[in-house]
KEKE-3310 file (N, C-alpha, C; in steps of 0.2 Angstrom, whole numbers, plus 5000, padded with zeros to 4 digits):
npx = (4419:4430:4422:4414:4424:4428:4418:4418:4427:4426:4415:4416:4427:4423:4410:4557:4560:4559:4570:4572:4562:4560:4562:4562:4556:4548:4543:4533:4540:4538:4538:4533:4519:4507:4502:4513:4512:4516:4511:4502:4506:4514:4529:4535:4550:4558:4572:4587:4592:4604:4603:4590:4582:4586:4582:4569:4567:4568:4557:4547:4547:4537:4525:4527:4525:4512:4507:4517:4527:4542:4540:4531:4530:4544:4550:4556:4553:4552:4555:4545:4533:4531:4529:4517:4508:4508:4503:4489:4484:4485:4477:4466:4461:4469:4479:4480:4483:4495:4509:4518:4533:4540:4542:4543:4533:4527:4524:4522:4510:4501:4499:4493:4481:4475:4473:4466:4452:4442:4437:4426:4427:4423:4425:4438:4445:4442:4441:4451:4462:4463:4469:4480:4487:4490:4498:4508:4514:4517:4524:4524:4535:4544:4536:4529:4518:4504:4493:4478:4477:4462:4459:4470:4473:4484:4495:4502:4516:4525:4526:4533:4523:4513:4499:4495:4496:4488:4477:4475:4475:4464:4453:4456:4450:4438:4433:4436:4424:4413:4398:4398:4413:4419:4410:4408:4422:4424:4416:4421:4433:4431:4432:4426:4416:4425:4428:4420:4423:4436:4434:4426:4439:4446:4439:4439:4452:4455:4447:4452:4464:4459:4455:4466:4472:4483:4490:4499:4497:4483:4486:4494:4486:4477:4486:4493:4485:4472:4475:4481:4468:4461:4466:4462:4449:4447:4453:4443:4431:4435:4436:4423:4416:4421:4416:4404:4405:4418:4435:4448:4465:4472:4465:4467:4479:4476:4464:4469:4479:4471:4462:4471:4476:4465:4462:4474:4471:4457:4465:4474:4466:4458:4467:4471:4460:4457:4469:4465:4454:4459:4468:4459:4455:4466:4470:4460:4461:4474:4471:4463:4472:4480:4471:4467:4482:4482:4472:4476:4488:4482:4476:4487:4493:4483:4484:4496:4495:4486:4494:4504:4495:4491:4503:4507:4496:4499:4511:4508:4501:4510)
npy = (3473:3478:3486:3480:3473:3484:3488:3477:3478:3489:3487:3475:3477:3488:3487:3349:3344:3331:3333:3345:3349:3351:3347:3357:3368:3381:3389:3405:3417:3422:3437:3447:3447:3454:3447:3439:3426:3412:3409:3396:3393:3387:3387:3381:3379:3379:3371:3380:3380:3384:3383:3377:3388:3400:3396:3395:3410:3415:3408:3413:3427:3431:3433:3444:3454:3460:3465:3473:3473:3467:3459:3450:3431:3431:3422:3424:3428:3441:3448:3456:3453:3439:3442:3448:3441:3429:3434:3438:3425:3420:3428:3425:3413:3403:3393:3381:3380:3375:3384:3385:3390:3394:3380:3363:3349:3336:3324:3326:3333:3326:3317:3327:3329:3317:3317:3328:3329:3340:3343:3333:3316:3313:3326:3328:3317:3318:3333:3338:3327:3330:3344:3342:3334:3343:3352:3344:3340:3353:3362:3375:3380:3381:3386:3396:3406:3410:3402:3397:3381:3373:3358:3352:3360:3370:3383:3389:3399:3410:3424:3440:3449:3457:3460:3452:3439:3438:3439:3426:3419:3425:3418:3406:3408:3410:3397:3390:3394:3389:3379:3368:3365:3358:3358:3371:3375:3365:3372:3385:3381:3382:3392:3405:3406:3407:3419:3426:3422:3427:3440:3443:3440:3449:3459:3457:3458:3471:3477:3471:3478:3491:3490:3487:3499:3499:3506:3504:3490:3492:3500:3492:3483:3489:3493:3481:3469:3472:3473:3459:3453:3459:3452:3439:3442:3446:3434:3426:3430:3428:3416:3411:3417:3409:3397:3399:3404:3399:3406:3416:3411:3421:3430:3426:3434:3445:3447:3446:3457:3468:3466:3467:3481:3488:3485:3492:3504:3507:3504:3514:3525:3522:3522:3537:3543:3537:3542:3555:3554:3551:3561:3571:3562:3558:3572:3575:3566:3571:3584:3580:3575:3585:3594:3585:3587:3599:3602:3594:3602:3615:3610:3608:3620:3627:3618:3622:3635:3636:3628:3639:3649:3645:3643:3656:3661:3656:3660:3674:3670:3668)
npz = (4671:4679:4686:4695:4702:4710:4717:4725:4732:4740:4746:4754:4762:4771:4778:4744:4753:4765:4773:4775:4785:4803:4819:4829:4841:4849:4864:4866:4874:4891:4896:4889:4893:4905:4915:4918:4914:4904:4887:4879:4866:4852:4843:4827:4818:4801:4797:4793:4777:4764:4750:4747:4754:4746:4733:4736:4739:4726:4719:4726:4722:4713:4719:4727:4721:4715:4727:4733:4741:4749:4760:4758:4759:4764:4770:4783:4800:4810:4826:4832:4823:4828:4840:4840:4833:4842:4853:4849:4847:4859:4867:4861:4864:4856:4859:4855:4841:4830:4825:4812:4805:4792:4786:4782:4783:4781:4786:4799:4799:4792:4805:4815:4806:4809:4821:4826:4832:4833:4820:4810:4806:4793:4784:4787:4780:4767:4763:4770:4767:4753:4754:4761:4753:4743:4751:4752:4740:4733:4743:4755:4759:4751:4740:4745:4755:4766:4777:4787:4791:4793:4796:4800:4810:4809:4807:4794:4791:4782:4779:4783:4791:4801:4800:4789:4794:4805:4800:4795:4807:4813:4805:4811:4824:4819:4813:4824:4833:4828:4827:4819:4814:4804:4794:4790:4786:4776:4765:4764:4757:4743:4729:4727:4737:4747:4749:4758:4770:4770:4771:4784:4792:4789:4793:4807:4810:4808:4817:4829:4830:4830:4844:4851:4850:4839:4827:4817:4814:4809:4797:4791:4787:4778:4768:4764:4765:4758:4745:4743:4746:4736:4724:4728:4725:4713:4706:4710:4704:4691:4691:4693:4682:4673:4674:4669:4656:4645:4647:4641:4644:4648:4655:4667:4675:4672:4678:4692:4692:4691:4702:4713:4709:4712:4726:4732:4728:4735:4748:4750:4750:4760:4772:4772:4775:4787:4795:4794:4802:4815:4819:4827:4836:4844:4847:4855:4865:4869:4874:4886:4894:4895:4903:4914:4920:4922:4930:4942:4944:4950:4960:4968:4970:4977:4988:4992:4994:5005:5015:5016:5021:5034:5040:5042:5050:5060:5065:5068:5079:5088)
capx = (4424:4433:4418:4413:4430:4429:4411:4417:4433:4424:4409:4418:4430:4418:4406:4557:4559:4557:4576:4569:4559:4563:4558:4563:4550:4549:4538:4534:4542:4530:4540:4527:4512:4507:4501:4518:4510:4518:4507:4502:4508:4519:4530:4541:4554:4561:4579:4589:4595:4604:4601:4583:4580:4588:4576:4561:4566:4567:4551:4542:4547:4532:4520:4529:4525:4506:4507:4522:4531:4546:4540:4527:4534:4550:4552:4559:4549:4555:4552:4539:4528:4530:4526:4510:4505:4508:4498:4482:4483:4483:4471:4459:4461:4470:4485:4481:4485:4502:4512:4525:4536:4546:4544:4539:4533:4520:4521:4518:4504:4497:4497:4488:4475:4470:4472:4461:4445:4437:4433:4422:4430:4421:4427:4446:4447:4440:4443:4458:4467:4465:4473:4487:4491:4492:4503:4515:4517:4518:4526:4525:4543:4546:4532:4528:4508:4502:4486:4477:4472:4458:4458:4476:4473:4490:4496:4508:4518:4531:4527:4534:4518:4509:4492:4494:4496:4483:4469:4473:4474:4457:4449:4456:4446:4432:4432:4435:4419:4408:4396:4400:4418:4420:4406:4411:4429:4424:4413:4427:4437:4429:4436:4421:4414:4428:4429:4416:4426:4440:4431:4427:4444:4450:4435:4441:4459:4454:4443:4457:4469:4458:4455:4473:4476:4488:4489:4503:4493:4478:4487:4497:4481:4475:4489:4496:4479:4468:4478:4479:4460:4459:4468:4456:4441:4449:4453:4436:4426:4437:4434:4415:4415:4424:4411:4397:4408:4427:4438:4455:4469:4475:4462:4469:4484:4472:4459:4474:4483:4466:4461:4477:4476:4457:4465:4479:4467:4454:4468:4477:4463:4455:4472:4470:4454:4459:4472:4461:4449:4464:4471:4454:4455:4472:4471:4456:4466:4480:4467:4461:4478:4483:4466:4470:4487:4480:4468:4482:4491:4477:4475:4493:4493:4479:4485:4502:4493:4483:4498:4506:4491:4492:4509:4506:4493:4503:4516:4506:4499:4517)
capy = (3469:3483:3491:3474:3472:3489:3487:3472:3480:3496:3486:3471:3479:3491:3481:3353:3337:3329:3335:3353:3349:3353:3345:3363:3371:3385:3393:3411:3421:3427:3442:3453:3448:3458:3442:3435:3419:3410:3407:3390:3395:3383:3389:3377:3382:3375:3371:3383:3378:3389:3380:3379:3396:3402:3393:3398:3417:3415:3406:3417:3432:3435:3435:3450:3460:3463:3468:3478:3474:3462:3455:3444:3425:3431:3416:3425:3431:3445:3447:3460:3449:3434:3446:3452:3435:3426:3437:3436:3418:3419:3433:3421:3405:3399:3390:3373:3380:3375:3389:3383:3395:3391:3374:3357:3344:3332:3319:3329:3337:3319:3316:3331:3327:3310:3317:3333:3327:3345:3342:3328:3312:3314:3331:3327:3313:3320:3339:3338:3324:3334:3350:3340:3331:3349:3354:3339:3341:3359:3363:3382:3380:3383:3391:3401:3406:3410:3401:3392:3374:3370:3352:3349:3365:3371:3390:3390:3406:3412:3432:3444:3454:3454:3461:3444:3433:3439:3438:3419:3418:3428:3413:3401:3409:3409:3391:3387:3396:3387:3373:3364:3368:3355:3361:3378:3374:3365:3377:3389:3379:3385:3400:3411:3406:3408:3427:3428:3421:3433:3447:3441:3439:3456:3465:3454:3461:3480:3479:3471:3484:3497:3489:3488:3505:3497:3509:3501:3485:3494:3504:3487:3478:3492:3493:3475:3465:3475:3471:3453:3453:3461:3447:3434:3443:3445:3427:3422:3432:3425:3406:3411:3418:3403:3392:3401:3405:3398:3413:3415:3409:3428:3433:3426:3438:3452:3447:3447:3463:3473:3466:3470:3487:3490:3484:3497:3510:3507:3503:3519:3530:3521:3526:3545:3545:3536:3546:3561:3553:3549:3566:3574:3557:3560:3578:3574:3562:3575:3589:3577:3574:3592:3595:3584:3590:3607:3601:3592:3608:3619:3607:3608:3627:3627:3616:3626:3641:3634:3627:3645:3653:3641:3644:3663:3662:3654:3664:3678:3670:3669)
capz = (4677:4684:4691:4699:4706:4713:4721:4730:4736:4742:4750:4757:4768:4775:4784:4746:4755:4773:4778:4776:4792:4809:4826:4834:4843:4855:4867:4867:4881:4895:4897:4887:4896:4911:4920:4919:4913:4897:4884:4877:4857:4850:4836:4824:4812:4798:4796:4788:4770:4760:4744:4747:4755:4739:4727:4739:4738:4720:4718:4729:4721:4708:4725:4731:4714:4715:4736:4733:4748:4750:4766:4758:4759:4764:4773:4789:4805:4814:4834:4831:4821:4831:4847:4839:4832:4847:4857:4846:4847:4866:4869:4859:4867:4850:4860:4852:4833:4830:4819:4808:4802:4785:4787:4778:4788:4778:4791:4806:4797:4793:4811:4815:4802:4811:4829:4825:4834:4831:4813:4810:4801:4786:4782:4788:4776:4761:4761:4773:4764:4748:4756:4763:4746:4739:4754:4751:4732:4733:4749:4756:4762:4743:4736:4750:4757:4774:4777:4791:4789:4798:4797:4804:4815:4808:4804:4790:4790:4778:4778:4790:4791:4806:4797:4785:4797:4809:4796:4795:4813:4813:4803:4815:4829:4816:4814:4832:4836:4825:4829:4814:4811:4797:4787:4789:4783:4769:4762:4763:4753:4737:4727:4727:4744:4753:4751:4765:4778:4771:4773:4791:4796:4787:4798:4814:4810:4809:4825:4835:4828:4835:4851:4855:4847:4835:4820:4812:4812:4805:4792:4786:4785:4773:4763:4761:4765:4754:4739:4742:4746:4728:4720:4728:4722:4706:4703:4711:4699:4685:4690:4693:4675:4669:4674:4665:4649:4645:4647:4638:4650:4649:4659:4676:4676:4670:4685:4697:4692:4692:4708:4716:4709:4716:4733:4732:4727:4742:4755:4751:4751:4767:4777:4772:4778:4795:4796:4797:4808:4820:4822:4832:4842:4847:4849:4860:4871:4874:4879:4892:4899:4898:4908:4921:4924:4924:4938:4947:4947:4953:4967:4973:4971:4981:4994:4995:4998:5013:5021:5019:5025:5039:5044:5044:5056:5067:5066:5070:5085:5091)
cpx = (4427:4428:4416:4418:4430:4423:4413:4422:4431:4419:4411:4422:4427:4413:4411:4557:4560:4564:4575:4565:4562:4559:4559:4557:4552:4543:4538:4537:4538:4532:4536:4522:4513:4507:4507:4517:4513:4512:4506:4502:4513:4522:4536:4543:4557:4568:4582:4594:4596:4602:4594:4579:4582:4584:4570:4562:4565:4559:4545:4542:4540:4525:4521:4526:4519:4505:4512:4525:4536:4545:4534:4531:4541:4554:4557:4553:4552:4551:4546:4533:4528:4527:4517:4505:4503:4503:4492:4480:4482:4478:4465:4458:4463:4475:4486:4482:4492:4505:4518:4527:4542:4547:4539:4539:4527:4518:4518:4512:4499:4494:4492:4481:4470:4468:4467:4453:4440:4433:4431:4426:4429:4424:4435:4448:4447:4443:4450:4463:4468:4470:4479:4492:4494:4499:4510:4518:4519:4519:4528:4531:4546:4542:4529:4519:4508:4494:4485:4473:4468:4457:4464:4477:4480:4490:4501:4511:4525:4533:4529:4531:4513:4500:4490:4492:4490:4475:4469:4472:4467:4451:4450:4451:4437:4429:4431:4428:4412:4404:4398:4406:4421:4417:4407:4418:4429:4420:4416:4432:4436:4432:4432:4418:4419:4429:4425:4419:4433:4439:4430:4433:4447:4446:4438:4448:4460:4452:4447:4462:4465:4457:4461:4475:4483:4488:4494:4501:4488:4481:4490:4490:4477:4480:4491:4489:4474:4470:4478:4471:4458:4461:4464:4450:4443:4449:4446:4432:4428:4435:4426:4412:4415:4419:4404:4400:4415:4429:4445:4459:4472:4472:4463:4474:4480:4468:4463:4477:4477:4463:4466:4477:4470:4459:4469:4475:4462:4459:4472:4472:4459:4461:4473:4465:4454:4463:4470:4457:4453:4467:4465:4454:4460:4473:4467:4459:4471:4476:4465:4467:4481:4478:4468:4476:4486:4476:4472:4486:4488:4477:4481:4495:4489:4481:4492:4499:4489:4489:4502:4502:4491:4498:4510:4503:4495:4508:4514:4503:4505:4519)
cpy = (3472:3485:3485:3472:3479:3489:3482:3473:3484:3493:3481:3473:3483:3487:3478:3347:3338:3333:3343:3354:3351:3350:3352:3366:3375:3387:3400:3413:3425:3433:3448:3453:3450:3453:3439:3428:3417:3406:3399:3390:3392:3386:3385:3379:3377:3376:3375:3380:3383:3388:3381:3384:3401:3401:3397:3406:3417:3414:3411:3426:3435:3436:3440:3457:3465:3468:3473:3479:3467:3456:3450:3438:3427:3427:3416:3428:3434:3444:3451:3456:3444:3436:3446:3444:3430:3428:3437:3430:3417:3421:3429:3414:3401:3395:3383:3373:3381:3380:3386:3387:3392:3383:3369:3351:3338:3327:3321:3332:3331:3316:3321:3331:3322:3312:3325:3332:3334:3345:3334:3323:3312:3320:3330:3322:3312:3329:3340:3334:3328:3341:3347:3335:3338:3352:3349:3340:3347:3363:3371:3383:3382:3388:3396:3401:3406:3408:3396:3386:3372:3362:3348:3355:3368:3378:3389:3397:3407:3421:3435:3451:3452:3454:3454:3439:3433:3437:3431:3416:3418:3422:3407:3401:3408:3402:3387:3389:3394:3381:3368:3367:3365:3356:3366:3377:3371:3369:3382:3387:3381:3392:3404:3411:3408:3415:3429:3427:3425:3437:3448:3442:3447:3460:3464:3458:3469:3481:3476:3475:3490:3496:3489:3493:3504:3500:3505:3494:3487:3496:3497:3482:3482:3493:3487:3469:3467:3472:3463:3451:3455:3455:3441:3436:3443:3439:3424:3423:3429:3418:3407:3412:3413:3398:3393:3400:3405:3404:3410:3414:3416:3431:3432:3431:3445:3452:3449:3455:3469:3472:3469:3478:3491:3490:3491:3503:3511:3507:3511:3526:3530:3524:3533:3545:3543:3539:3554:3561:3553:3555:3571:3569:3558:3566:3579:3572:3566:3580:3586:3576:3580:3595:3592:3586:3597:3606:3598:3598:3613:3617:3608:3615:3629:3625:3620:3633:3641:3633:3635:3650:3650:3643:3652:3666:3661:3657:3672:3676:3670:3675)
cpz = (4681:4689:4695:4704:4712:4718:4726:4734:4742:4748:4756:4764:4774:4778:4786:4751:4763:4776:4778:4783:4798:4814:4831:4835:4849:4857:4868:4874:4886:4897:4896:4890:4903:4915:4921:4917:4905:4892:4882:4869:4856:4842:4833:4819:4808:4798:4791:4784:4766:4753:4742:4750:4748:4734:4729:4738:4730:4718:4721:4727:4717:4714:4729:4725:4717:4722:4736:4739:4748:4755:4765:4756:4758:4767:4780:4792:4809:4821:4834:4829:4825:4838:4846:4838:4838:4852:4856:4847:4855:4868:4867:4860:4861:4852:4857:4844:4834:4823:4817:4803:4797:4786:4783:4782:4787:4784:4797:4806:4796:4799:4814:4813:4806:4818:4831:4826:4833:4826:4812:4804:4793:4782:4782:4782:4769:4759:4764:4770:4758:4749:4758:4756:4743:4743:4753:4745:4730:4739:4750:4758:4755:4739:4739:4750:4764:4774:4783:4788:4795:4801:4799:4809:4815:4804:4799:4789:4786:4776:4784:4789:4795:4804:4793:4790:4803:4807:4796:4803:4816:4811:4807:4821:4826:4816:4820:4836:4833:4828:4825:4810:4802:4792:4785:4784:4776:4763:4760:4760:4745:4736:4728:4733:4750:4755:4757:4771:4777:4773:4781:4794:4795:4793:4806:4815:4812:4816:4830:4835:4832:4843:4855:4853:4843:4827:4816:4808:4807:4798:4787:4784:4778:4767:4759:4759:4761:4748:4739:4742:4738:4724:4720:4726:4715:4703:4704:4706:4692:4684:4690:4686:4670:4669:4668:4657:4649:4643:4646:4645:4652:4653:4666:4678:4677:4677:4691:4697:4693:4698:4714:4716:4712:4724:4734:4733:4734:4748:4756:4752:4759:4773:4776:4776:4785:4797:4798:4802:4816:4824:4827:4838:4846:4851:4857:4867:4873:4877:4885:4896:4901:4903:4914:4924:4925:4931:4943:4950:4950:4959:4971:4972:4976:4988:4998:4998:5005:5018:5021:5024:5033:5044:5046:5050:5063:5070:5070:5078:5090:5094)
residu = (UNK:UNK:UNK:UNK:UNK:UNK:UNK:UNK:UNK:UNK:UNK:UNK:UNK:UNK:UNK:UNK:UNK:UNK:UNK:UNK:UNK:UNK:UNK:UNK:UNK:UNK:UNK:UNK:UNK:UNK:UNK:UNK:UNK:UNK:UNK:UNK:UNK:UNK:UNK:UNK:UNK:UNK:UNK:UNK:UNK:UNK:UNK:UNK:UNK:UNK:UNK:UNK:UNK:UNK:UNK:UNK:UNK:UNK:UNK:UNK:UNK:UNK:UNK:UNK:UNK:UNK:UNK:UNK:UNK:UNK:UNK:UNK:UNK:UNK:UNK:UNK:UNK:UNK:UNK:UNK:UNK:UNK:UNK:UNK:UNK:UNK:UNK:UNK:UNK:UNK:UNK:UNK:UNK:UNK:UNK:UNK:UNK:UNK:UNK:UNK:UNK:UNK:UNK:UNK:UNK:UNK:UNK:UNK:UNK:UNK:UNK:UNK:UNK:UNK:UNK:UNK:UNK:UNK:UNK:UNK:UNK:UNK:UNK:UNK:UNK:UNK:UNK:UNK:UNK:UNK:UNK:UNK:UNK:UNK:UNK:UNK:UNK:UNK:UNK:UNK:UNK:UNK:UNK:UNK:UNK:UNK:UNK:UNK:UNK:UNK:UNK:UNK:UNK:UNK:UNK:UNK:UNK:UNK:UNK:UNK:UNK:UNK:UNK:UNK:UNK:UNK:UNK:UNK:UNK:UNK:UNK:UNK:UNK:UNK:UNK:UNK:UNK:UNK:UNK:UNK:UNK:UNK:UNK:UNK:UNK:UNK:UNK:UNK:UNK:UNK:UNK:UNK:UNK:UNK:UNK:UNK:UNK:UNK:UNK:UNK:UNK:UNK:UNK:UNK:UNK:UNK:UNK:UNK:UNK:UNK:UNK:UNK:UNK:UNK:UNK:UNK:UNK:UNK:UNK:UNK:UNK:UNK:UNK:UNK:UNK:UNK:UNK:UNK:UNK:UNK:UNK:UNK:UNK:UNK:UNK:UNK:UNK:UNK:UNK:UNK:UNK:UNK:UNK:UNK:UNK:UNK:UNK:UNK:UNK:UNK:UNK:UNK:UNK:UNK:UNK:UNK:UNK:UNK:UNK:UNK:UNK:UNK:UNK:UNK:UNK:UNK:UNK:UNK:UNK:UNK:UNK:UNK:UNK:UNK:UNK:UNK:UNK:UNK:UNK:UNK:UNK:UNK:UNK:UNK:UNK:UNK:UNK:UNK:UNK:UNK:UNK:UNK:UNK:UNK:UNK:UNK:UNK:UNK:UNK:UNK:UNK:UNK:UNK:UNK:UNK:UNK:UNK:UNK:UNK:UNK:UNK:UNK:UNK:UNK:UNK:UNK:UNK:UNK)
# end
């Protein structure tokens, strides 16, 4: 079992009540964008509630253990995380995605389900309805979770981790690019099959981090997302095996722990490899800058010599 998990982890990345809901929304400020234009990205936030937030913090504690970070399901979004998520959504024309931060709004989600013309009604009122029943009965405001709902076109956010959120935003981009988004989204609702879309989203996030030269985002993907993906692989493998042979309930936590461990090993190994790769890359960039400055200095010295020579000749003529 462990060898299977390791193989999947190595091969994959390489290739709560309505009172808690809030009508508060905010448009992301345009100052961070070079063109000065504000994005069409809307964030809605749940109202602060000491009792509910304290309960959510306790309920979300187990989800922080295996990824080994307190920022998973922290139910708070920092400015940096908001910046990076908003910028990714805007750059990929995902302004129609509603970002719900620590918010529980089943009525609003049912409205969005009805109005989401991108997905065919057959998929919305079957898979979409099932998903909203789960959202209503087990609110992410209380139990945590970060995921994109393609049937309502909403992104539920509870973790202060840009890499985790951009992975889900990458899934939104994937769905938006499909000719049959409803079919694609429905297929990816199944436990084992959704690993493929997860891998695509992780690869997209790493590629985006490389494109923007955001080493912190890339490193966070290896450090946090890989273990989370390992948990999905472990649970997916356990689910698939259970279909063929009934397994004891104890195999569920074992599969999750094994998957997370494999993810941490692969993630930390990848970080060390990438750090060694980045040293010569940045050394080459520094060398090019030094050469450019040296050329500029040489040109300036030559110009000064020419000017002095001209002045001396003029003095001799006088």
